[in-house]
C-alpha positions in Angstrom: 1.3 8.7 -2.5 1.9 6.8 0.6 5.7 6.1 1.4 7.2 4.1 4.3 7.9 6.8 7.3 6.9 5.7 10.6 6.4 7.7 13.7 5.8 5.4 16.7 4.9 7.7 19.6 4.7 6.4 23.3 6.0 7.4 26.8 6.3 3.8 27.5 9.9 3.4 26.8 10.3 0.0 26.5 7.2 -0.4 24.1 8.0 2.6 21.7 12.1 1.5 21.7 10.9 -2.1 20.4 8.3 -1.1 18.2 10.8 1.5 16.7 13.1 -1.5 16.4 11.4 -3.6 15.0 9.9 -1.6 12.2 13.3 -0.3 11.7 15.3 -3.6 11.7 12.3 -6.1 10.0 10.6 -4.1 7.9 11.0 -1.4 5.1 10.0 1.4 7.3 12.0 4.5 8.1 11.6 4.5 11.7 11.6 7.9 14.2 10.3 7.5 17.8 9.0 10.4 20.2 8.0 9.9 23.5 5.4 13.2 24.3 2.6 14.8 22.6 5.3 17.8 22.4 7.8 16.1 21.0 5.2 14.4 18.3 3.8 17.1 17.1 7.3 18.7 16.3 9.0 15.6 15.1 5.8 15.2 12.9 5.8 18.6 11.2 9.6 18.4 10.6 9.7 14.1 9.3 6.3 14.1 7.2 5.4 10.7 8.4 3.0 8.4 6.3 2.0 6.3 9.2 1.8 7.5 13.0 1.4 4.7 15.7 0.1 7.0 18.4 -0.2 5.7 22.0 -3.4 7.5 23.5 -2.5 8.3 27.0 0.8 10.2 26.9 2.4 12.0 29.7 1.7 15.7 28.9 -1.6 15.1 27.0 -3.3 12.4 24.7 -3.7 11.5 21.3 -6.0 13.6 20.4 -3.8 17.0 20.9 -1.3 14.7 18.5 -3.8 13.6 15.9 -5.4 17.2 15.9 -2.0 18.8 15.5 -1.6 16.3 12.0 -5.4 16.9 10.6 -4.7 20.8 10.6 -1.6 20.8 8.9 -2.2 20.6 5.0 1.4 18.8 4.7 0.2 16.4 7.2 -3.2 15.4 6.7 -3.5 12.7 4.5 -1.0 10.6 7.0 -2.1 7.5 8.1 -2.7 7.7 11.8 -3.3 4.0 14.1 -4.1 4.9 17.7 -3.0 2.3 20.0 -4.2 1.6 24.0 -4.3 -0.7 26.6 -7.8 0.6 27.4 -10.9 -0.8 24.8 -12.8 2.3 26.0 -10.7 4.5 24.1 -12.0 3.0 20.5 -14.6 5.0 20.0 -12.1 7.8 21.1 -9.4 7.0 18.5 -12.5 7.1 15.8 -14.7 10.3 17.0 -12.0 13.0 18.3 -8.4 11.5 16.5 -10.0 11.0 13.3 -7.7 7.6 13.3 -7.6 5.1 10.5 -7.8 2.2 12.9 -7.6 1.3 16.5 -5.3 -1.3 18.1 -5.7 -2.7 21.2 -2.6 -2.9 23.0 -0.7 -5.9 23.5 -0.4 -6.5 19.7 1.9 -8.5 17.8 4.4 -6.2 15.8 3.3 -8.4 12.8 -0.3 -7.9 13.1 0.3 -4.2 13.2 2.2 -4.3 10.2 -0.6 -6.3 8.1 -3.0 -3.5 9.6 -0.2 -0.6 8.1 -0.6 -2.7 4.7 -4.3 -3.4 4.5 -4.8 0.8 5.0 -2.1 1.3 2.4 -4.3 -0.6 -0.1 -7.7 0.6 1.0 -6.1 4.0 0.1 -4.5 3.2 -3.1 -7.9 1.0 -3.8 -9.7 4.4 -3.5 -7.0 6.6 -5.8 -7.0 4.0 -8.2 -3.8 2.7 -7.8 -2.9 -1.1 -8.2 0.6 -2.2 -6.3 2.0 -5.7 -6.4 5.9 -5.9 -5.5 8.2 -3.5 -7.4 5.0 -2.5 -9.8 2.7 0.5 -9.4 -0.1 1.2 -11.5 -2.0 4.9 -11.6 -5.4 4.4 -13.3 -5.9 8.2 -13.7 -3.0 8.5 -15.7 -2.0 5.2 -16.9 1.2 5.4 -15.4 3.2 2.3 -15.0 6.0 2.8 -11.9 8.7 0.4 -11.2 10.3 1.0 -7.5 8.5 4.0 -7.3 10.2 5.6 -10.4 8.2 6.2 -13.7 8.8 3.6 -16.5 5.7 4.2 -19.0 2.3 5.5 -20.3 0.1 2.8 -21.7 -2.8 3.3 -23.6 -6.0 3.0 -22.1 -7.0 -0.3 -23.4 -3.2 -1.6 -22.8 -3.1 -0.5 -19.5 -6.4 -2.0 -18.4 -5.3 -5.5 -19.4 -1.7 -5.0 -17.4 -4.0 -4.2 -14.0 -6.2 -7.0 -14.6 -3.4 -9.3 -14.7 -1.4 -7.7 -11.9 -4.7 -7.6 -9.8 -5.0 -10.9 -10.5 -1.5 -12.5 -10.1 -0.6 -15.3 -9.9 -4.1 -16.7 -11.0 -4.0 -17.4 -14.9 -6.9 -15.7 -16.8 -7.6 -17.4 -20.2 -8.1 -15.7 -23.3 -12.2 -16.0 -23.2 -12.0 -14.0 -19.7 -9.9 -11.5 -20.2 -12.4 -11.1 -23.6 -15.5 -11.3 -21.3 -14.0 -8.6 -18.7 -13.4 -6.6 -22.1 -16.3 -7.1 -24.3 -19.7 -8.4 -23.5 -19.7 -12.3 -22.5 -22.2 -13.1 -25.0 -19.3 -11.8 -28.0 -16.6 -12.7 -26.1 -15.4 -16.2 -27.9 -15.2 -14.0 -30.9 -13.2 -11.5 -29.7 -10.1 -14.2 -28.8 -8.5 -12.8 -31.7 -8.3 -9.4 -30.2 -7.3 -10.0 -27.2 -4.3 -11.9 -28.6 -3.5 -9.0 -30.6 -3.4 -6.7 -27.6 -1.3 -9.1 -25.6 1.0 -9.0 -28.1 0.9 -5.0 -28.2 0.8 -4.8 -24.3 4.3 -7.1 -24.4 6.0 -4.7 -27.0 4.7 -1.6 -24.8 6.3 -3.7 -21.8 10.1 -3.9 -22.6 12.0 -5.1 -19.7 8.6 -6.1 -18.2 6.9 -8.0 -21.2 9.1 -11.4 -19.6 6.2 -11.2 -16.6 3.9 -11.4 -19.1 3.5 -15.4 -19.1 1.5 -17.7 -21.5 0.5 -21.0 -19.5 -0.3 -23.4 -22.7 -3.8 -24.5 -22.6 -4.2 -22.4 -19.5 -4.2 -18.8 -20.6 -2.0 -15.6 -19.8 -0.9 -14.7 -15.8 1.6 -11.9 -14.8 4.7 -13.4 -12.7 6.7 -11.3 -10.7 10.3 -11.4 -10.5 11.6 -14.2 -7.9 14.4 -13.4 -5.3 17.6 -12.9 -6.1 19.9 -15.8 -5.0 22.8 -14.7 -3.5 25.8 -16.1 -4.7 27.8 -18.4 -1.9 
């Protein structure tokens, strides 16, 4: 799975430090920084980053060397590499020579970079059949439900499919007819409402402490409702 370890590689001390500081203080990433190719390769081998924010031009080489070392390491080759440069002409080299997952043109806002990183993570998860929403992660291959990155329970394939559907569509409300149409042939969906109601009941039983997140909107249908932020006492 993709974690939250980020390696920032740039020989511009101000940009390197400010970027690392932003992702450490205002995001959930565990952030490290390197100023050269040699330092980046050594540090990556030790910390096993999930993301590498890699400047193309470095004092002792370029991004091709760092990316090549990462892709050649079996324990690192799945890291998401984002090549950054103020030189637009490096875009093609970033993809062709660095095998980068994304190219970012400097200057770029930190929020934009973070949005791109999250988008790459979602793409990988979709390719792997993984659904993630807030503190919940669903793994299609095993029908497992994780909460706060810890395995919580394993559902039957049918109940897992229903739960994944509600989580993916949240906060949208799905009518029982819509759910039936997705599970069965649309032509016979109205006849399957009772089956859907039974399936929802059993799903909520299986979910235990998560059952309260599957809520009925009277007259409208069902929705997955994640918990709201915890209010701090004054």
